[in-house]
N, C-alpha and C positions, 0 to 999 in steps of 0.2 A: 579213441584215446587210450592207451594203455594205463591200467590202474596204477602202476609204480611209477608213472611219470608225472611230474607236475606241470610240464609245458613240452610242446612241440613246435618245431618250426618246418614249414612246408615251402619249398621253392618252387614256382610256376605260376601260370595264369590262374587268377582268384576263381573264375567260373569253373575251370576244370578241376583245380584242387578241392574246391568245396563239393563237387560230385562225388570225391573219394571219401568224403565224411559220412557217418551214419545219420540217417533221419532222427530228429528229436533227441540229439546228443549233446547240444550246448544250450547253455542257460542264458547268456547274454552275449551280444554282439556289440562292441564298442570299437568304431573305426573312423578313419579319415581318409577318404578315397583321394586319388589324384584329381586336382581341380581342373576344370575345363579351361584350355586356351590360356594357361598361365605360365608353365614352365615346362622344361623337358625332362622327363623321369628317365631314371636308369631302367634297364631291363628291355624285354621284347614287348611290353604291354603297350597297345595303342591308347589305352584309356587316357583321357585328357587331351589327346592330339585329334579327336574327331574333327571332321570338316564342319559339321554343324552341332549346334546346341542340342538339337532334337535326337541325333545320333548319340551324343554323350548321354543324354536321359535314358534313352533305350538300353544302352549298354549297362548302366547302373541298375536299372530294374531288373535286367536278365540276372545280374549278380545277386541281387537281393531277393530274387525268387528263389535261389539256391539257400540263401541265408535263412529265408523263411522256413525251407525244409528241414535244415539242420537244428533250427531252434526248437525247443521243447514248447508245447502249447502255451505255457504261461511265460514264455520268454519275452525278451525285449530286444530291440535294436536302437542304439544310440548313434546317430549319424552326425559328425562334424563335417560341413561342407561350406566352402568360401564362393564368393560371387565373383564376377569378372565383367569387364567393360569390352564392348567391341564396337568401333566406330563412335566412341564417346557414349554409347548407350549401355547402361547396367543391365546386364540380361535377365538376372533374376534366377540363376541356376538353382540355388537352394530350394526355393518354393516350386520350381518346375519339377524337381526330382521328387519331393515329398507329395506333391499333388498327384504325380503319376504313381507313386507308391500307394497312395489312397485309393486310386482307381483299381489297384491290383489287391486291394482287401486289407492293406495296413490301416490301423488305427492311430491317428496322431495324438499324442497325449500332451506335450509340450513343446514349444518352439522356445528353446532357451537362447538367450543373447550372450555370446561370450564376450565381454568387454576385456580386450587384451591390454588396455591401459597404456599401450604404446605402439607404435607402428613405424614403418619405414617413412623416410622423408617423402613427402607428396609435393611435387612441383606445379601441380595444375592450379590455375588461377581461376578457374570457374567452377570449383566444386569443393566440397569439405573432404577432410582427411578421413579415410575408412580405418577405424580401429576395432571393429567387431566382426564376428562371424557367427553362424548359427550352429546350434546342436540340438538335433531333432530327437525326441524320443517317441518311437512307434512300436506298436504291439500287435499281436496276431489276434487277439481276442479281448472282450471287455473285462474279464477276471484275469489278472495276471499277477506274478510275483513282485511284490512291492514292500519293502521295509522302511518305512518312513521315519521311525524312531531312531534308526541308525545314523541319520543326518540332521536331526533337529538341533537347532542351536540351543545350547544349555540356557535354561532360564535365569535371569538375573535376580538377585536379592533385593526385597524391599528395604525401605529405610525409615526412619523416624524424624518427623519434623514438628517441633513444639508439642511433643508428646503424642503425636498422631501417626499412624502408619501411612506410608507413602508408597505406591507401587513403582517399579522400575522405570515406567514411563511417565511418573509424576501424578498419578491419579491419587487424591487425598479424600475425595468425596465432597469436599466443600462446594465445587461448581455445580455438582449434580443436585445436591440439596437446595441450593439457591434456584436452580431451574425448576425443580419439583414445586417448591413453595410458590413460585411466580407462575405457574402454569395456570392457564384458562382452559386447558383441554383435559384436565385430569380431575376426577370427582374427589371429594374428601376421602372417600374409602381407597381409591386408586393411590392418592398421594401417600396414604399411610403404609400401604402395601409396598410402594416404590422405596420409600425410606428404610423399611424393614429388610427388602432386598438388598439395598446398598450397603446396609449395616453387616448383613451377613457376607456379602461379597468381599468387604474389607476384612471382616474376620477371617475368611478362608485365605486370603492373602497373608495374614498375620501369622497363620499356623502352618503355612506351606501347602495347603490344599490347592491354591491356584496362584499362578505366579503374577497374573495381571488381569485386567478386564476393562471393557468399555461398557458404557450404559446408553441406551437409546431411549428417549422420552417422547411420547406422543406430543408433536406440534413444536418440538424443540430440534431434535435431530431426526434425520430420516434414515430409513432402513437402508442398508448398504447397497442391495441389488436391484430391488424393486419396491414400490409402494403398493403393488397389488398383492393381496393374499393369495391370488392364484399361482402366483410365480415365486412368492418369497414367504417361508415360514416365520420369519422375523415380523414381516408386515402383518401377518395374522395375529402374531403374538401382540403386537402393538395395539391392533384393533381391540382384542379381547382384554387385555390387562392394562394397556397404556404405557407400558415400559417393557424393556427386556434387557437382561445381563448378557453381554458377550464375554464368555470367559476365554483366556488363552489357554492353550493346551499346557497340561500339567508338566509334560516332558520338554516343553520348549516350542519355539516357533519353527516352522519349517522353512528351509531355503527358498529363496525367490528364484524366478526364472531369469535373472540377470547375474551371471557369473563373472566376478572381476578376478581374472586369473593371468598373470604375466606369463608370455610365452616361454618356452624352454630355452636355457642359455648354457646351462653347465655341460651338455653333452654335444660338442660341436666338432668332435675329432673326425666325424665322417663327412661324407659328401651329401647328405640327405638334406633338402632345403626346407622341409616343413616338419619340424620336431614339435609336436604339441605336448604340453607338460603333463606328468603324472597326475598333478592335481585335477586336471580336467576329467579324469576318469574315475575320480574317487566317489562322487555321488552316484553315477551310473552303475558302479560295481557294487557298492554297499547297498543301494536299494533294490536292485533287480537280479543280482546273482546270490544265491544262497551259499553260506559257508562251505568251502571245498568244492563249489560248483565250478563250470568250466566257462571262460570267457574267451571269445573268438574275435579276432581282428584279421579280416582278409586282405588288408593293406598295411601290415604291421609295421613296414618303414624300419626305423632304428630300434623298434622293440619297445616303446614306451608303454603300450597297453600291457604287454606281458610282465613288464616290471610292476606296474600298478596293481595287477591281479595277484602276483606273487606277495607283494607288500600286504595285500589285503586277506591273504589266507585262501586264494582261490587258485584254481588251475587255469592254464592258457593254452591256446593254439593261435599261432601266428603264421600268415601266409603272405608271400610277397614274391612278384615276378623278378625282382633283382636279386641276384646272388650277392652282389656287391653289399647291397643294404642288409640282407640277412647275415652275412658275415660280421658286419659291424653290430647288428643286433645281438648276435650271438656273443660276441666279445663283451658287450655292455651287459648283458644278463649274467654272464659268468663272473664279471667283476662284481656285480650286485650280490651274486649268491656267496661269493668268497667272504664278503663283508658282512652278510646278514644271516647265514644259515650255518648251523652246526652239524646238522644231519644231512650231509651230501647225499647219502644212499637213496632218498626219496626224491631226489632232485635231477634224475637223469634227463639228458637232453636227446630226443629223438628228432631226426631231420629227414626229409624226403627231398629228393631231387639232387641239386648241385652242392649243396652245403652239407658237409660231412662233419 
């Protein structure tokens, strides 16, 4: 990618076009490839039209082998992929693909559920309506770029009730005090230490050092993961002290692996059938692509990933087999630039292939 450009569009087969990119030149890949056996895509690509699911998975893996090559070692791939039925049988395409990627060395970090909150009418009388898809986060190595603080939910403020501090989730300490006093599993010394720790936690909430917390008391609550000290540090702390304080992070809670995002509606002037929303790209780009880093989408379609990258101050490379889709993406990107950029000199558009 040329230094003076903020994005590029390349027209052609994803596997072939990826081979033209330099190794370790991209920080994050965010993409949604053609789904198997669901719709006819524009362009010459056979992806999604394979005779068998196994052929589709193999084609996907060959392409993501090239994505692996162009990603920096600490880079990430975020893969949105939908499932399909054949002969009334849900095929399990997303998991088939990600299991195959694991066999090739990728490490699966999250399997996000994209709850689209609405869907097309479903006239089947013998199954539930399908309204979610997967977004998989996979990486090349155990240590990778990840800025969690960039996407934390801002902490809520505590309140006062009858002159007492109350955390945003309603913890006043009264219940914990009652449980400590009534405990038959704590010694007198442990009870005194537990009350002192509870008082200190509430004080930290009041002065803004801790947004919220939970308390686990031996014999009353259980440790959240395991009761075995071998597997749980909390269980070991309970065994030794009789209690533990679980503080919320000072910068806020982290997002969950369920994303409630309504599909794209605003840009439907093109013929693209599967426009995912820019909001779906926000967490992947913020967490795994450094400022001014490069985001890749080898199935860029209507240009959503490029728009999202530019909005978040990153650069972007888009690839698609369809000249029609890329022409629409180019129009959409230029419209966005016209309304959001004052310095056009640093946002030159470079295209390869059919789109000029």
